[in-house]
C-alpha positions as CSV (number, residue, x, y, z in Angstrom):
1,M,93.9,158.3,44.7
2,T,96.3,161.1,45.1
3,R,99.9,159.7,45.5
4,V,102.0,161.6,48.1
5,P,105.0,163.2,46.3
6,L,108.4,161.7,46.6
7,R,110.7,163.2,48.8
8,G,114.1,164.5,47.6
9,L,117.1,166.1,49.1
10,T,119.7,168.3,47.2
11,W,122.1,171.0,48.5
12,D,121.4,174.5,48.7
13,H,122.9,176.4,45.8
14,P,121.2,177.4,42.4
15,R,123.5,175.2,40.6
16,A,122.1,172.2,42.5
17,W,118.5,173.2,42.5
18,Q,117.7,175.6,39.8
19,G,117.6,173.3,36.9
20,L,116.6,170.3,39.0
21,E,113.3,172.0,40.5
22,A,112.5,173.3,36.8
23,E,112.7,169.7,35.5
24,S,110.9,168.2,38.3
25,V,108.0,170.5,37.8
26,R,107.9,169.5,33.9
27,L,108.2,165.8,35.2
28,A,105.1,166.2,37.5
29,G,103.0,167.8,34.5
30,E,103.9,164.9,32.5
31,A,103.8,161.9,35.1
32,P,102.0,163.1,38.2
33,E,103.0,159.9,39.9
34,L,106.7,160.9,39.5
35,A,106.2,164.2,41.4
36,V,109.1,165.3,43.7
37,D,109.2,167.7,46.5
38,W,112.9,168.8,47.2
39,G,114.3,169.7,50.3
40,R,117.6,171.6,50.5
41,H,120.5,171.4,52.8
42,S,123.7,173.5,53.1
43,L,126.8,172.6,51.2
44,R,128.6,171.9,54.4
45,R,126.2,169.2,55.2
46,F,126.4,168.1,51.7
47,E,130.1,167.5,52.3
48,E,129.8,166.0,55.7
49,A,126.3,164.6,56.4
50,A,125.8,161.0,57.3
51,L,124.3,159.5,54.2
52,A,122.4,156.7,56.1
53,E,120.9,159.6,58.1
54,I,119.6,161.6,55.1
55,A,118.6,158.5,53.1
56,A,116.5,157.2,55.8
57,A,114.2,160.3,55.5
58,H,114.0,160.7,51.8
59,D,113.0,158.8,48.7
60,L,115.8,160.4,46.5
61,V,119.0,162.0,47.8
62,I,121.8,163.9,45.9
63,F,125.0,163.3,47.4
64,D,128.9,163.8,47.0
65,H,130.6,160.9,45.2
66,P,133.2,160.2,48.1
67,F,130.1,158.9,50.0
68,V,129.9,155.8,47.7
69,G,132.0,153.7,50.0
70,D,129.7,154.7,53.1
71,A,126.7,153.8,50.5
72,A,128.1,150.4,49.9
73,A,128.8,149.4,53.4
74,S,125.8,150.9,55.0
75,G,123.1,149.9,52.4
76,A,121.6,153.4,52.7
77,V,120.9,153.6,49.1
78,L,120.0,151.1,46.5
79,D,122.7,149.4,44.2
80,L,121.4,150.4,40.8
81,V,123.2,147.6,38.8
82,P,120.2,145.3,39.2
83,H,118.0,148.1,37.7
84,A,120.3,148.8,34.7
85,A,117.7,148.2,32.0
86,E,114.9,150.2,33.5
87,L,117.5,153.2,34.1
88,G,119.2,152.9,30.8
89,L,122.6,152.3,32.0
90,A,124.1,151.3,28.8
91,E,123.2,154.5,27.2
92,L,124.0,156.7,30.3
93,E,127.6,155.1,30.4
94,A,128.2,155.9,26.7
95,D,127.2,159.4,27.1
96,A,128.9,160.0,30.7
97,L,131.4,163.0,30.8
98,G,134.7,161.8,32.0
99,L,134.4,159.8,35.1
100,S,130.9,161.3,36.1
101,L,129.3,157.9,36.2
102,A,132.3,155.9,37.2
103,S,132.7,157.8,40.3
104,Y,129.7,156.1,41.8
105,R,130.7,152.6,41.0
106,Y,132.2,150.8,43.8
107,R,132.8,147.1,44.8
108,G,130.8,146.0,42.1
109,G,127.8,148.3,42.6
110,L,126.6,151.6,41.4
111,W,125.2,153.8,44.1
112,A,124.1,157.0,42.2
113,L,123.6,158.4,38.8
114,P,125.4,161.4,37.7
115,I,123.2,164.4,37.8
116,D,125.8,167.0,38.2
117,G,129.2,167.3,36.9
118,A,132.2,169.1,38.1
119,C,136.1,169.3,38.9
120,Q,138.6,171.8,40.0
121,T,139.6,174.3,37.3
122,A,141.0,178.1,37.2
123,A,138.4,180.8,37.5
124,Y,139.2,184.5,36.8
125,R,137.8,188.0,36.4
126,P,138.0,188.9,32.6
127,D,138.0,192.5,33.4
128,L,141.2,191.9,35.3
129,V,142.9,189.1,33.6
130,A,142.8,189.6,30.1
131,G,145.1,190.1,26.9
132,A,147.1,186.8,27.7
133,P,146.3,182.9,28.2
134,L,145.8,181.6,31.5
135,P,148.8,180.4,33.5
136,S,150.1,177.1,32.0
137,N,152.0,176.2,35.2
138,F,152.3,177.3,38.8
139,E,155.2,179.7,38.1
140,E,153.0,181.6,35.9
141,A,150.3,181.3,38.3
142,V,152.4,183.0,41.2
143,A,153.3,185.7,38.5
144,L,149.8,186.4,37.7
145,G,149.0,186.6,41.4
146,R,151.6,189.2,41.9
147,R,149.9,191.2,39.0
148,S,146.1,190.7,39.8
149,G,145.8,189.1,43.1
150,L,145.1,185.5,43.6
151,I,143.0,183.3,46.1
152,L,142.0,179.8,47.0
153,A,139.4,178.2,48.8
154,L,141.0,176.8,52.1
155,A,138.1,175.7,54.5
156,V,138.3,172.2,55.4
157,P,138.2,170.2,53.1
158,H,139.1,172.3,50.4
159,A,142.8,172.6,51.4
160,F,143.2,169.1,50.9
161,M,141.2,169.2,47.5
162,N,143.8,171.7,46.5
163,H,146.5,169.4,47.7
164,L,145.0,166.4,45.7
165,S,144.7,168.5,42.4
166,I,148.1,169.9,42.7
167,C,149.4,166.4,43.0
168,G,147.2,165.4,40.1
169,L,148.4,168.2,37.9
170,L,152.1,167.1,38.9
171,G,151.1,163.7,37.4
172,A,150.1,161.6,40.5
173,A,148.1,158.5,39.6
174,F,145.6,158.1,42.3
175,D,142.4,156.5,41.2
176,G,140.0,156.3,44.0
177,E,140.6,152.5,44.7
178,G,142.7,152.9,47.6
179,P,144.0,155.3,50.2
180,L,146.0,158.3,49.6
181,L,149.3,157.0,48.4
182,V,150.5,159.9,46.5
183,D,154.4,159.6,45.7
184,A,156.2,161.4,48.6
185,D,158.1,163.8,46.3
186,Q,154.9,165.0,44.5
187,S,153.2,165.4,47.8
188,A,156.1,167.6,49.3
189,E,156.2,169.5,46.1
190,A,152.6,170.1,46.2
191,I,152.5,171.4,49.6
192,E,155.5,173.8,48.6
193,I,153.4,175.0,45.8
194,Q,150.3,175.5,47.7
195,R,152.3,177.4,50.4
196,R,153.3,179.8,47.5
197,L,149.6,180.3,46.5
198,V,148.3,180.8,50.1
199,A,150.7,183.6,50.6
200,F,148.4,185.7,48.3
201,C,145.3,184.8,50.1
202,P,143.6,186.9,52.8
203,E,143.0,185.3,56.2
204,A,139.2,185.1,55.4
205,A,140.1,182.5,52.6
206,R,140.8,179.9,55.5
207,G,137.2,179.9,55.8
208,W,136.1,179.7,52.2
209,S,134.4,176.9,50.5
210,S,134.4,177.1,46.6
211,I,131.4,179.2,46.9
212,G,133.2,181.5,49.2
213,A,136.2,181.8,46.9
214,L,134.0,182.6,43.9
215,D,132.0,185.2,45.8
216,A,135.3,187.0,46.6
217,L,136.6,186.8,43.0
218,A,133.2,187.9,41.6
219,R,132.9,190.9,43.9
220,S,134.3,194.4,42.9
221,G,137.8,195.4,44.5
222,G,138.8,191.8,44.7
223,P,141.5,189.7,43.3
224,G,141.4,188.6,39.6
225,Y,142.5,185.0,39.6
226,C,141.9,181.6,41.4
227,P,144.1,178.7,40.0
228,L,142.1,175.9,41.6
229,V,138.4,175.7,42.6
230,F,135.5,173.5,42.1
231,A,133.9,175.4,39.1
232,F,130.3,176.7,39.5
233,V,128.5,177.7,36.2
234,T,126.3,180.0,38.0
235,Y,129.1,182.6,37.9
236,A,129.6,182.4,34.5
237,R,125.9,182.6,33.2
238,P,124.6,185.8,31.8
239,D,121.8,185.6,34.4
240,R,124.3,185.4,37.4
241,P,123.1,186.8,40.7
242,G,122.9,190.6,41.1
243,G,126.1,192.3,42.6
244,F,128.7,189.5,41.1
245,A,130.9,190.2,38.2
246,R,131.0,187.5,35.5
247,L,133.6,185.0,35.9
248,G,135.7,183.1,33.3
249,F,136.8,179.7,33.7
250,G,139.5,177.7,32.1
251,D,142.4,175.0,32.4
252,P,144.3,174.9,35.8
253,P,148.1,175.3,35.8
254,G,149.8,172.3,34.4
255,L,146.4,170.7,32.8
256,A,148.1,170.1,29.3
257,A,150.7,167.7,30.7
258,P,150.2,164.0,29.9
259,G,148.5,162.3,32.8
260,A,147.6,165.7,34.5
261,G,144.3,166.2,36.0
262,T,142.3,167.7,39.0
263,V,140.0,166.0,41.5
264,I,136.4,165.2,40.0
265,G,133.4,166.5,42.0
266,G,129.9,166.8,41.1
267,A,126.9,165.1,42.6
268,G,124.9,161.8,42.1
269,L,121.2,160.9,42.4
270,G,120.8,158.1,44.7
271,V,117.6,155.9,45.5
272,S,117.1,155.5,49.1
273,A,116.9,151.7,50.3
274,R,114.0,152.7,52.7
275,T,111.8,154.4,50.2
276,A,108.2,153.0,50.2
277,A,108.0,153.4,46.3
278,P,111.2,152.0,44.9
279,G,109.5,151.7,41.5
280,R,108.4,155.4,41.4
281,A,111.7,156.5,42.8
282,L,113.7,154.6,40.1
283,A,111.4,155.9,37.3
284,A,111.9,159.5,38.5
285,A,115.5,159.0,38.9
286,A,115.8,157.7,35.4
287,R,113.8,160.5,33.8
288,L,115.9,163.1,35.7
289,V,119.1,162.0,34.3
290,S,117.9,161.3,30.8
291,A,119.6,163.2,28.0
292,A,116.6,165.4,27.4
293,A,116.3,166.4,31.0
294,Q,119.9,167.1,31.6
295,R,119.9,169.2,28.6
296,R,117.1,171.1,29.8
297,M,118.6,171.4,33.5
298,A,121.8,172.8,31.9
299,I,119.8,175.3,30.1
300,A,118.0,176.5,33.2
301,G,121.2,176.6,35.4
302,G,122.3,173.1,36.3
303,Q,125.7,171.6,35.5
304,P,125.1,168.3,33.6
305,G,126.8,165.0,34.1
306,R,126.3,163.8,30.5
307,A,128.6,164.7,27.7
308,S,125.8,165.4,25.3
309,A,124.3,168.1,27.6
310,W,127.7,169.5,28.2
311,D,128.4,169.9,24.5
312,D,124.7,171.1,23.7
313,A,124.9,174.5,21.9
314,D,122.1,175.9,23.7
315,A,123.2,174.8,27.1
316,E,126.6,176.2,26.1
317,A,125.0,179.7,25.3
318,A,123.1,179.7,28.5
319,S,126.4,178.9,30.5
320,G,128.2,182.0,29.3
321,G,130.8,179.8,27.7
322,F,131.5,177.9,30.9
323,L,130.9,174.4,29.4
324,S,133.4,174.6,26.7
325,A,135.9,176.3,28.9
326,T,135.9,173.6,31.4
327,R,135.2,170.5,29.1
328,T,139.1,169.5,28.9
329,A,139.4,169.6,32.6
330,M,136.3,167.3,33.2
331,A,137.7,164.8,30.7
332,K,140.9,164.5,32.4
333,A,139.7,164.7,36.2
334,K,140.7,162.1,38.8
335,L,139.0,160.0,41.6
336,R,139.4,160.7,45.3
337,P,139.6,157.8,47.6
338,R,136.1,156.6,48.2
339,F,136.5,154.2,50.9
340,A,133.8,153.8,53.7
341,G,134.9,156.4,56.4
342,Y,136.8,158.5,53.8
343,I,135.0,161.7,54.8
344,G,136.9,161.6,58.3
345,L,140.3,161.4,56.3
346,Q,139.2,164.3,54.1
347,N,138.2,166.4,57.0
348,A,141.5,165.4,59.2
349,A,143.9,165.8,56.2
350,G,142.4,169.3,55.3
351,A,142.8,170.6,58.9
352,L,146.5,169.3,58.8
353,L,147.2,170.9,55.7
354,L,145.6,174.3,56.8
355,E,147.8,174.2,59.7
356,A,150.8,173.3,57.6
357,M,150.0,176.6,55.5
358,T,150.6,178.7,58.6
359,P,154.2,179.9,59.5
360,P,156.5,178.8,60.8
361,F,156.4,176.3,58.1
362,A,157.2,172.5,59.1
363,P,159.3,170.9,56.6
364,A,157.2,169.8,53.4
365,R,158.4,166.2,53.7
366,R,157.3,166.0,57.2
367,V,153.9,167.1,56.4
368,A,153.7,164.9,53.6
369,A,154.6,162.0,55.7
370,A,151.9,163.0,58.2
371,L,149.3,162.9,55.4
372,Q,150.5,159.3,54.5
373,D,150.2,158.3,58.1
374,L,146.7,159.8,58.4
375,A,145.7,157.8,55.2
376,A,147.0,154.5,56.6
377,R,144.9,155.3,59.9
378,Y,141.7,155.8,57.9
379,W,142.0,153.1,55.4
380,P,140.1,150.2,56.4
381,R,142.4,147.4,55.2
382,S,142.5,145.5,58.5
383,T,138.7,145.4,58.8
384,G,137.8,144.5,55.3
385,R,135.4,147.7,55.1
386,G,135.3,150.0,52.1
């Protein structure tokens, strides 16, 4: 009897599907019962779509780690802790890059496996930014912006991601276990820094995600430097899409300071609680995040969550040097809040900050206080959710 392939959902960018689909073809050849048909949805839906809705229609779902609070509250995906042995979690934990696995642990459960690793780094055009190290602080970043042009991704929620990362580079100690409660002075300083950077950006940047900013950076005639953006290996690879210059990636301003770090990104592979084939779905997930599979996916165009794949020589060569250039930032990256309902805060805070980047400027301390008020409003302390 022929088994129906498992249904999977990822997001629609070559970083997300190129290596994944290649490895899934290989897996189906070795173990036909573990075949997965992968659908794709947009980056925007990946950032916003209700996890319960997409998990109900699929066996395997790839989702953004800030959804783990919703995962724990809704039961949309399986807690993987009871399946530790069959998933090889001890070995995976030992090989996780930075917080790539820890970002999916919440309230005693593990709600996904790290299949993709990312954080905010700097990006630049090597043909326009050459002959000197990347800026080591934001003063140097502004100076480079004057020389070569500078951009940021500013669409909601990226204005908020920039804010969190700047706070993190200033030493803010957020850890994803509560609401955004960054020191008021650090938050206000981060708002002033982002305003100085936004002054270089075209109006179109207000609609850019990370992909939009990287596309603009990689097109001829554009700016040369982006101090903060979620890094995409696609733009550094020798086989990058036609019409795009090859980009370099590296440390963002301030990363060398003790305790500094940007926000972690990446994606996790979850198993739907509604799957009719939990055994097969768990087995497929285990194979797709294995060390060998992650290495092959990195070579084929993915962005692995395992340190061994990130450090592999063949993967490094295929990435065009991207993996080693972003390794330190990945190791130092910090967690966003992840409570149930956090995505609402992320979007509301992004909209607030985007407005705060537009003259006439409200005092930075007032904006910082408004962010704290938003965090308190969304934080589920009174209901016990999260």
